C-alpha positions in Angstrom: 148.5 133.3 61.5 144.9 134.3 63.4 142.8 131.2 63.2 145.7 128.4 62.2 146.4 126.0 64.6 150.7 125.4 65.9 152.0 122.2 63.7 155.2 123.0 64.9 155.9 124.0 68.8 159.7 124.5 69.4 159.9 124.6 73.7 163.2 125.7 74.6 165.3 123.5 72.7 169.0 124.0 73.1 171.5 121.8 71.2 175.0 121.0 72.5 177.5 118.9 70.5 180.3 117.3 73.0 180.8 117.4 76.8 177.1 119.2 78.2 179.1 121.4 80.3 181.9 122.3 77.7 181.1 121.0 74.1 180.2 123.4 71.3 176.9 125.1 71.9 175.3 125.3 68.2 171.4 126.2 70.0 170.8 128.1 72.7 167.2 127.7 73.9 164.7 129.0 71.4 161.1 128.9 71.1 159.2 129.1 67.9 155.8 128.2 67.0 154.9 127.3 63.2 151.4 127.4 61.9 149.5 124.5 60.0 150.0 125.0 56.4 152.4 128.2 56.9 155.4 128.8 54.7 158.2 129.4 57.4 162.5 130.5 56.0 164.9 130.5 58.4 168.0 132.4 57.6 171.1 133.1 59.7 175.3 133.5 59.5 176.8 130.2 58.4 177.1 128.2 61.8 174.3 129.4 63.8 172.3 126.4 63.8 169.6 126.4 61.4 170.7 123.0 59.7 171.1 121.7 63.0 167.5 122.9 64.0 165.8 121.1 60.6 167.8 117.7 61.3 165.8 117.9 64.9 162.8 118.4 63.4 163.2 115.6 60.9 164.2 113.5 63.9 168.0 113.2 62.9 169.2 115.0 65.4 167.9 115.2 69.1 167.8 118.3 71.2 170.3 118.6 74.2 167.2 120.3 76.0 163.7 121.4 75.8 161.0 119.6 73.0 160.0 119.9 69.7 156.6 118.8 68.9 155.1 118.4 65.5 151.4 117.5 65.3 150.6 114.3 63.3 147.2 114.8 62.5 146.7 112.2 59.4 148.4 108.4 60.5 147.9 108.4 56.3 150.3 110.7 55.2 154.1 110.9 57.0 155.0 113.3 59.6 157.7 114.7 57.8 160.1 114.9 54.2 163.4 116.3 53.9 164.9 118.0 50.8 168.9 118.3 51.6 171.4 120.5 49.7 173.2 118.0 48.3 171.8 115.4 45.4 170.1 112.6 46.9 168.5 110.3 44.4 169.8 106.9 44.1 172.0 106.7 41.1 170.9 102.8 40.2 166.9 103.6 40.0 165.2 105.4 37.2 163.8 109.0 37.9 160.3 107.1 38.3 161.5 104.7 41.1 163.3 107.6 42.5 160.4 109.4 43.0 158.5 106.4 43.9 161.0 105.9 46.9 159.3 107.3 49.3 156.5 105.7 48.8 157.4 102.3 48.7 160.0 102.9 51.7 156.9 104.3 53.8 154.8 100.9 52.8 152.4 103.6 51.5 152.5 102.3 48.0 148.8 101.7 46.7 149.7 100.4 43.0 148.3 102.4 40.3 147.0 105.5 42.7 150.5 105.6 43.7 151.6 105.6 40.2 149.4 108.2 39.0 150.6 110.6 41.8 154.5 110.3 41.1 153.5 110.7 37.3 151.7 113.6 38.1 154.4 115.3 40.2 157.2 114.0 37.7 154.7 116.0 35.5 154.3 119.2 37.3 158.5 119.3 37.6 158.8 118.9 33.9 160.2 115.2 34.5 158.0 112.8 33.0 159.6 112.8 29.7 162.6 111.7 31.9 160.8 109.0 34.0 163.0 105.9 32.5 166.3 107.8 32.3 169.0 107.1 35.3 170.5 110.2 37.9 173.4 110.4 36.3 171.8 111.2 32.5 170.3 114.4 34.6 171.3 118.1 35.0 171.5 119.3 38.6 168.7 121.5 38.4 166.9 117.9 37.4 168.1 116.3 40.0 167.0 118.8 42.4 163.2 118.6 40.9 163.7 114.9 41.5 164.2 115.1 45.1 160.7 117.7 45.1 158.8 115.3 43.0 159.4 112.8 45.5 158.8 114.5 48.5 155.5 115.7 47.3 154.5 112.4 46.1 154.6 111.5 49.5 152.4 114.2 50.7 154.1 115.0 53.7 152.2 117.1 56.4 155.6 118.9 57.1 158.2 119.7 54.5 161.8 120.6 55.2 164.0 122.1 53.0 168.0 123.0 53.8 169.4 125.4 51.7 167.4 122.8 48.5 168.8 125.0 46.0 172.0 126.1 46.8 174.3 124.6 44.7 172.4 125.5 41.5 173.2 128.3 38.6 170.9 131.6 39.0 168.7 130.6 36.0 167.8 127.4 37.3 167.6 128.3 40.8 164.5 130.7 39.6 163.1 128.3 38.1 163.3 126.0 40.6 161.6 128.9 43.4 158.7 129.2 41.2 157.7 125.9 40.8 158.3 124.7 44.4 156.0 127.9 45.2 153.5 126.9 42.4 153.4 123.5 44.2 153.0 124.8 47.8 150.1 126.7 46.6 148.6 123.9 45.5 149.4 121.2 48.5 149.7 124.0 51.3 151.7 121.5 53.6 153.5 123.2 56.4 157.0 124.3 54.8 160.5 124.9 56.7 162.9 126.2 54.6 166.5 127.1 55.2 168.4 129.5 53.2 170.7 132.2 53.1 169.2 134.0 50.3 167.3 136.9 51.6 165.6 137.8 48.5 164.8 133.9 48.3 162.9 134.0 51.9 161.0 136.9 51.0 160.1 135.4 47.5 158.8 132.4 49.3 157.9 132.6 52.8 154.7 133.9 54.6 157.4 134.7 57.3 161.1 134.6 57.7 162.6 134.4 61.3 166.0 135.3 61.3 168.9 133.9 63.9 171.9 135.3 65.7 175.4 133.6 65.1 176.1 131.2 67.7 175.0 129.7 69.7 172.0 130.4 67.7 168.7 132.1 69.1 165.9 133.5 67.3 166.0 137.2 67.4 163.4 138.4 64.6 160.3 137.4 62.6 159.1 139.0 59.8 155.8 138.3 58.2 155.8 138.6 54.2 152.5 140.4 53.4 152.9 140.3 49.5 150.1 139.0 47.2 150.7 135.5 46.0 150.9 133.8 43.8 154.1 135.5 43.5 156.0 135.9 40.1 160.1 136.3 40.7 160.3 138.9 37.7 157.5 140.8 38.6 157.6 140.4 42.6 161.2 141.5 42.7 160.6 144.8 41.0 158.4 146.2 43.5 159.5 148.1 46.3 157.5 146.0 48.7 159.7 143.5 47.8 163.1 145.8 48.2 162.0 147.3 51.8 161.5 143.4 53.1 164.9 142.1 52.1 166.6 145.8 53.5 165.1 145.2 56.6 165.9 141.5 57.1 169.7 143.1 56.2 169.7 145.2 58.5 168.7 142.8 61.1 171.1 140.1 59.9 173.9 142.3 58.6 175.4 142.8 62.6 175.5 139.0 63.1 176.8 137.5 59.6 180.3 140.3 61.0 179.7 138.7 64.4 179.8 135.3 63.3 183.0 136.2 61.0 184.5 137.8 64.0 184.3 135.0 66.3 185.3 132.6 63.6 188.6 134.4 63.3 189.1 134.6 67.0 188.7 130.8 67.2 191.4 130.2 64.1 193.5 132.8 66.1 193.2 130.9 69.6 194.1 127.9 68.1 196.9 128.7 66.5 198.8 130.0 69.8 
């Protein structure tokens, strides 16, 4: 990260749902700096606040305490674009119109120039020949590729991804990971990527940040010093990949067990 500026600054952020004093504290006073152009993966047990945090980055939620600052360096580019786990294509639009939607909705459509950009990303994601299809004619993997094409077409400064491949089968997941990595290496947007997959985090990230069980806190940050481009089949066979994944699990395993015990305690208390 040397020589890079802070693109995202998280300063003492907490999030409480419900009553400020007695409500559910999802995130507790976290600090984080993400560099411009950095690909950061965030992992943690279910319910630790990962999705809440990324929704705050997108402006869909607001901190109860602290501040989130995202440097918007180019007013001609949208500050953020978000890809969700669930499909988000509009069923009444064609593939081409779905891919163009972000540009049109943001008021940055520039006619032939923008159409050329949309076509470029449809080609990159293998969807150009399906440009006149409707989403109900696509597979689940193709719909997620469409989400990626739409996000990259808007040329965001920060790309936010909340478990975008979680619903895919293993074969499509591996393909999507490589396609995302290839696109990112070409355009180098800042990426925040939420995942439960430790191998996915090591494969994609420059850095992996680990969150604790709820209330979520950052408890570890691991630099992924593996050469790029990273080909999934090759890099997974290396001892370095196995060592990094094992190191993450050594830290995360305790938090996962703690989260499960907390959930069991809540269920038991509710049954009394």
